[in-house]
C-alpha positions in Angstrom: 25.8 -99.3 68.7 23.3 -98.4 66.1 26.1 -97.5 63.6 27.8 -100.8 64.3 24.5 -102.7 63.7 24.1 -100.9 60.4 27.7 -101.8 59.4 27.2 -105.5 60.2 23.8 -105.5 58.3 25.5 -103.9 55.2 28.4 -106.4 55.4 26.0 -109.3 55.7 24.1 -108.1 52.7 27.2 -107.7 50.6 28.4 -111.2 51.6 25.0 -112.7 50.8 25.2 -111.1 47.3 28.7 -112.5 46.9 27.5 -115.9 47.8 24.7 -115.6 45.2 27.2 -114.4 42.5 29.5 -117.3 43.3 26.6 -119.7 42.9 25.7 -118.1 39.6 29.3 -118.4 38.3 29.5 -122.0 39.3 26.1 -122.9 37.8 26.4 -120.9 34.6 29.2 -121.7 32.2 30.2 -120.3 28.8 31.1 -123.0 26.3 32.5 -123.1 22.7 30.0 -122.9 19.9 32.0 -125.1 17.6 33.8 -128.5 17.9 36.6 -129.2 15.5 36.0 -132.0 12.9 36.3 -135.5 14.3 38.7 -136.5 11.6 41.3 -134.5 13.4 41.2 -137.1 16.2 39.9 -140.4 14.8 41.0 -142.6 11.9 37.6 -144.3 12.0 34.5 -142.8 10.5 32.6 -140.6 13.0 29.0 -139.7 12.8 27.7 -136.3 14.0 24.4 -136.5 15.7 22.1 -134.2 17.6 19.1 -135.2 19.6 16.9 -133.7 22.3 17.0 -134.5 25.9 13.8 -135.2 27.9 13.5 -131.5 28.7 14.1 -130.4 25.1 17.8 -129.3 25.4 19.6 -130.1 22.1 22.5 -132.5 22.6 25.4 -132.6 20.1 27.4 -135.8 19.9 29.9 -138.0 18.0 29.1 -141.7 17.4 32.0 -144.0 16.6 30.9 -147.4 15.3 32.7 -150.6 16.0 32.2 -153.3 13.4 29.9 -156.2 14.3 29.7 -155.2 17.9 26.7 -155.5 20.2 28.1 -153.4 23.0 28.5 -149.6 23.4 29.7 -147.1 26.0 28.6 -143.6 26.6 31.4 -141.3 28.0 30.4 -138.1 29.8 32.6 -135.1 30.5 33.2 -133.1 33.7 32.2 -129.6 34.5 33.1 -127.1 31.8 34.6 -129.9 29.7 33.4 -131.4 26.4 33.8 -134.5 24.3 37.3 -133.2 23.3 38.6 -134.2 26.8 37.3 -137.8 26.3 39.1 -138.6 23.0 41.7 -140.9 24.5 39.1 -142.8 26.4 37.0 -143.1 23.3 40.0 -144.4 21.3 40.7 -147.0 24.0 37.1 -148.3 24.0 37.0 -148.5 20.2 40.1 -150.6 20.3 38.3 -152.9 22.7 35.5 -153.4 20.3 32.9 -150.9 21.7 30.7 -148.5 19.9 31.3 -145.1 21.5 28.9 -142.2 22.0 30.4 -138.9 23.1 27.7 -136.4 23.9 28.4 -132.9 25.1 26.4 -132.5 28.2 24.2 -129.4 28.3 26.0 -126.1 28.6 29.2 -127.6 27.2 30.8 -128.1 23.8 28.3 -127.7 21.0 25.2 -128.7 23.0 22.4 -126.3 24.0 21.7 -124.8 27.4 23.9 -122.6 29.5 23.2 -123.8 33.0 25.2 -126.5 34.7 23.2 -128.6 37.2 26.0 -130.7 38.7 24.6 -133.8 37.0 20.9 -133.4 38.2 19.4 -132.4 34.8 22.3 -133.7 32.8 20.8 -137.1 33.6 18.2 -136.3 31.0 21.0 -135.9 28.4 22.2 -139.3 29.4 18.7 -140.8 29.1 18.5 -139.4 25.5 21.9 -140.8 24.7 20.8 -144.3 25.9 17.7 -144.0 23.8 19.8 -143.0 20.8 21.8 -146.2 21.0 18.8 -148.4 21.6 17.2 -146.9 18.4 20.4 -148.2 16.6 19.6 -151.7 18.0 22.3 -151.6 20.6 21.2 -153.1 23.9 24.4 -153.7 25.9 25.2 -150.2 27.0 27.9 -149.2 29.5 28.4 -145.7 30.9 31.6 -144.0 32.0 31.7 -140.5 33.5 34.2 -138.0 34.9 33.4 -135.8 37.8 30.1 -134.1 36.9 29.6 -136.8 34.2 30.0 -139.4 36.9 27.4 -137.7 39.1 25.1 -137.6 36.1 25.3 -141.4 35.8 24.5 -141.8 39.5 21.5 -139.5 39.4 20.2 -141.6 36.5 19.9 -144.6 38.8 16.5 -143.1 39.9 15.1 -144.1 36.5 16.1 -147.7 36.9 18.3 -148.1 33.8 19.9 -151.4 32.7 23.6 -150.6 32.3 26.1 -153.2 31.3 28.6 -151.6 33.7 29.4 -148.3 35.3 32.7 -146.4 35.6 32.8 -143.4 37.9 35.9 -141.2 38.0 36.1 -138.5 40.7 32.4 -138.4 41.6 31.5 -136.0 44.4 29.4 -137.4 47.3 27.1 -134.4 48.0 26.6 -130.9 46.7 27.6 -129.3 50.1 31.0 -130.9 49.9 31.3 -130.2 46.2 30.7 -126.5 46.7 32.7 -126.1 49.9 35.7 -128.0 48.4 35.7 -125.6 45.4 35.6 -122.4 47.4 37.5 -123.3 50.6 40.5 -121.3 49.4 38.5 -118.1 49.5 38.7 -116.5 53.0 35.0 -116.1 53.6 33.0 -116.6 56.8 31.1 -119.9 57.1 27.6 -118.3 56.7 28.3 -117.1 53.2 28.1 -120.7 52.1 24.4 -120.8 53.0 23.3 -118.3 50.2 25.7 -120.1 47.8 24.0 -123.4 48.5 20.5 -121.9 48.3 21.2 -120.1 45.1 22.5 -123.4 43.6 19.3 -125.2 44.7 17.2 -122.5 42.9 19.3 -122.7 39.7 19.4 -126.5 39.6 15.7 -126.9 40.8 16.7 -129.6 43.3 17.2 -129.5 47.1 20.5 -130.0 48.9 19.2 -133.4 50.1 18.5 -134.5 46.5 21.9 -133.4 45.3 23.7 -136.3 46.9 25.2 -138.9 44.6 26.2 -141.0 47.7 22.6 -141.4 48.6 21.7 -143.0 45.2 24.5 -145.5 45.2 22.2 -147.9 47.1 20.2 -148.1 43.8 23.3 -149.2 41.9 23.0 -153.0 41.1 25.3 -152.8 38.0 29.0 -153.8 38.1 30.7 -150.6 39.1 34.3 -149.3 39.0 35.1 -146.2 41.1 38.3 -144.3 40.4 39.8 -141.2 42.0 43.0 -139.5 43.0 44.3 -139.9 46.6 45.3 -136.2 46.7 42.1 -134.7 45.3 40.9 -131.5 47.0 37.6 -131.2 45.1 36.6 -134.8 45.9 38.3 -135.9 49.0 39.4 -139.5 49.6 36.8 -140.1 52.3 34.0 -138.9 49.9 35.1 -141.3 47.2 35.2 -144.1 49.8 31.6 -143.2 50.7 30.5 -143.5 47.1 32.1 -146.9 46.9 30.9 -148.2 50.2 27.3 -147.2 49.5 27.3 -149.0 46.1 25.0 -152.0 46.2 26.6 -153.8 43.3 27.9 -157.3 43.9 30.7 -156.7 41.5 32.6 -153.5 42.3 36.1 -152.2 42.2 37.9 -149.2 43.7 41.2 -147.7 42.6 43.1 -144.6 43.8 45.8 -143.0 41.7 48.6 -142.2 44.0 49.5 -138.5 44.0 46.6 -137.6 41.6 44.5 -134.5 42.0 41.1 -133.7 40.4 42.4 -134.2 36.9 42.2 -136.2 33.7 43.9 -139.4 34.7 44.5 -140.3 31.1 47.1 -137.6 30.8 49.4 -138.1 33.7 48.5 -141.7 34.6 47.7 -143.2 31.2 49.4 -146.5 31.6 48.1 -147.1 35.1 44.6 -146.2 33.9 44.8 -148.7 31.0 46.1 -151.5 33.3 43.2 -150.9 35.7 40.7 -150.8 32.9 42.1 -153.9 31.3 41.5 -155.7 34.6 37.9 -154.3 34.7 36.9 -155.0 31.1 38.1 -158.6 31.3 35.1 -159.3 33.5 32.8 -158.6 30.6 34.5 -160.6 27.8 
């Protein structure tokens, strides 16, 4: 009996360590030190800018100017991504007459930092991006985020911004589901998720209750467009529905891409994405 108890204790300790390691791997990402020259992707002139977030993380970005425009959009990448995955969206918005700012969120691309906080502290990067545009005299600022970038936008609602409109692609509803949906293929007992969540809370410096984008959607008074795939495993359809249902905006729109997973919709569903965005942007002409 004593031997069995020791074995279970050792097993529990090993599983606890595994949970902590999983949390560390999820929260800490390696990222490229260099971004290729923007001229490889844009025919327009692109400005390189760096600025500091509220908590002093250096953010690297591209700014693409639209002639004689008073409106701009900030586009934010998903976890482990960078501005390079947002180029088609940037080109689309430029064609529609928007200035575009493409910041690499902390821990990605050429920006500083090496810890991903699932959008919680990335909201400081967004705040600095908004201030950058306001310093340029641009007041009509929209925001568009993918996955972690979408959650970043939602967490920023706490600071009562004044966005022209919001576009959220594949935004998770809470950190518990976000983590469980990403490790549910690993055959581990349920209790291992507890250290995973707690380690994540320590790394992010926010509680599990705070890390819930769905809870902040009641603060969203801006026109909001929510998009997702109906076959996503990392953000399930009912979780996207909760994000949309909790949104307090009078003007809001929801679209599911049929057969789409947690992916960049501009690659496999480019034409459908453009049609939906056309319908959305018409509201602001």
